[in-house]
N, C-alpha and C positions, 0 to 999 in steps of 0.2 A: 468179386466178393468184397474186397477192400473198398472198391469204388462205391458200391451200394452202401456199405457201412458209413463211409464219409458223407455220402448224400443224405442218409437218414440222420446222422448227427447234425449236419448243417440245417436240415429242416427243423429238427428239435430245437436247436439254438435260435433259429429265426422265430419259431412259434413262441418260445419262452420269452425272447426279447419283446415280441409283440404284446404278449400278456402283461409283462412288467411295464411296458410303455403305457398301455391303456390304463392299468391299475394306477400308475404314477399320475397320469393326467386326471383320473377320477378323484384320487385323494387330494391333488393340488386344487381342483375345483371345489371340493368339499371344504378344504381348509380355508380357502379364500372366502367362501360363503360364511363359514363360522367366524372368521376374522371380522367380516363386515357386520355380522349380527352382534358380535362382542363390542365392536366400536360403537354401534348404534345404541346398545344397552348402556355403555359407559356415558354416552352423550345424554341419554334419558336420565340416568342417575345424577349426572352433574346438574342438569336442568332442574330436577326435582329437589336437589339439595339447595339450590339457590332459591 
């Protein structure tokens, strides 16, 4: 009984860690894309200002 409980908890922890990892990667990719577009917009703005 205790062994199965530990096994289930371990599986839940692994799954949650996997989801968090994937979500973290996804948000990291999104933020880098946003950062690049922001940098690009800033460049465009500075060019148009000049």
